[in-house]
C-alpha positions in Angstrom: -0.2 -0.1 0.3 1.1 3.4 -0.7 -0.7 5.1 2.0 -3.4 6.9 -0.5 -6.9 6.4 -0.2 -8.6 4.1 -2.4 -10.5 5.4 -5.5 -13.7 4.3 -4.4 -13.0 6.3 -0.8 -12.0 9.5 -2.7 -14.9 9.4 -5.0 -17.3 8.9 -2.0 -15.5 11.7 0.2 -15.9 14.3 -3.1 -19.6 13.4 -3.5 -20.0 14.1 0.4 -18.1 17.6 -0.2 -19.6 18.7 -3.1 -23.6 17.6 -2.2 -24.1 20.4 0.2 -23.2 23.3 -2.2 -25.2 21.7 -5.2 -28.2 21.5 -2.9 -27.9 24.8 -1.8 -27.3 26.0 -5.4 -30.7 24.0 -6.7 -32.5 25.5 -3.5 -31.5 29.1 -4.1 -32.3 28.5 -7.9 -35.5 27.4 -7.2 -36.8 29.9 -4.5 -35.7 32.8 -7.1 -38.0 31.0 -9.6 -40.8 30.8 -7.3 -44.0 32.6 -8.9 -45.1 35.9 -7.4 -48.9 35.0 -7.7 -49.9 31.4 -8.6 -53.5 32.3 -8.9 -53.0 34.7 -11.8 -51.0 32.5 -13.9 -53.8 31.5 -16.3 -54.3 35.1 -17.3 -50.7 35.8 -17.9 -48.5 35.4 -21.0 -47.0 32.1 -21.6 -43.5 33.2 -20.5 -45.0 33.8 -17.1 -45.3 30.2 -16.7 -41.6 29.7 -17.1 -40.8 30.2 -13.6 -43.1 27.7 -11.9 -41.5 24.6 -13.8 -37.9 26.0 -13.0 -38.9 26.5 -9.4 -40.5 23.1 -9.1 -37.4 21.0 -10.8 -34.8 23.1 -8.8 -36.4 22.6 -5.5 -37.6 19.0 -6.0 -34.2 17.8 -7.3 -32.6 19.7 -4.9 -34.4 18.1 -2.0 -34.1 14.5 -3.5 -30.1 15.2 -3.8 -30.5 16.2 0.0 -31.7 12.9 1.0 -30.5 10.5 -1.7 -26.6 10.4 -2.9 -27.3 8.4 -5.9 -26.3 8.9 -9.4 -29.4 9.2 -10.8 -30.4 12.3 -8.3 -26.9 13.7 -9.3 -27.9 13.4 -13.0 -31.4 14.9 -12.5 -29.9 17.6 -10.5 -27.2 18.6 -13.1 -29.7 18.3 -15.9 -32.2 20.7 -14.3 -29.6 23.2 -13.4 -28.4 22.8 -16.7 -31.9 23.4 -18.2 -32.0 26.7 -16.1 -29.0 28.0 -17.6 -30.2 27.2 -21.2 -33.7 29.0 -20.1 -31.9 31.9 -19.4 -29.3 32.0 -22.2 -32.3 31.6 -24.7 -34.5 34.5 -22.7 -31.3 36.8 -23.3 -31.2 35.9 -26.6 -34.8 36.4 -27.4 -35.7 39.2 -25.6 -37.7 37.6 -22.8 -37.1 37.6 -19.0 -37.4 34.1 -17.7 -37.9 35.5 -14.0 -41.1 37.7 -15.4 -43.6 36.7 -12.9 -41.6 35.2 -10.2 -41.0 36.6 -6.7 -37.6 37.9 -7.4 -38.6 39.6 -10.8 -38.1 43.3 -9.2 -34.7 42.3 -7.8 -31.7 43.3 -10.3 -29.2 40.7 -9.1 -31.8 37.8 -9.1 -31.2 36.6 -12.7 -27.3 36.8 -12.6 -27.7 34.9 -9.4 -29.9 32.2 -10.7 -27.6 31.5 -13.5 -24.6 31.2 -11.6 -26.3 29.2 -9.0 -27.3 26.8 -11.5 -24.2 26.7 -13.8 -22.4 26.0 -10.3 -24.7 23.1 -9.5 -24.3 21.9 -13.2 -20.6 21.9 -12.7 -20.3 20.5 -9.4 -22.8 17.7 -10.2 -21.0 16.7 -13.2 -17.6 16.8 -11.2 -19.4 14.2 -8.8 -20.5 12.1 -11.8 -17.2 12.0 -13.4 -15.3 11.1 -10.3 -17.4 8.0 -9.3 -15.9 4.8 -8.5 -15.5 2.0 -11.3 -18.5 -0.1 -9.2 -20.7 3.2 -9.1 -20.1 3.8 -13.0 -21.0 0.2 -13.7 -24.3 1.0 -12.1 -24.1 -0.4 -8.7 -25.4 2.8 -7.0 -28.6 3.2 -8.9 
């Protein structure tokens, strides 16, 4: 033995270290996308519906990742975070605000914070998935 921890132990430790920041980033992103007035969503434009699925995905998958450390939870969380980043990039290119109708719509920093949190969650989830043990890559941890 050379004194280095086993690859599986390093991968487990990395996931343990990365899980709280990814969960926090997903939850912050979800809170920023919460709709301001759910009762009036049907009378609004289709763009006003966008914060609701983003909030549900981020909050739900952040909570899932908080309680389950599985590859599926990491993939879903990273995918949802990537989808939020994509939504904001498309919104900027097409000229609409993905936070229109959200609680945080009036906050100047909310859009940048949502994108940065989602991007950080996607990158960290990707790191956790790439650095899995060989047994986990073979599908042993779901």
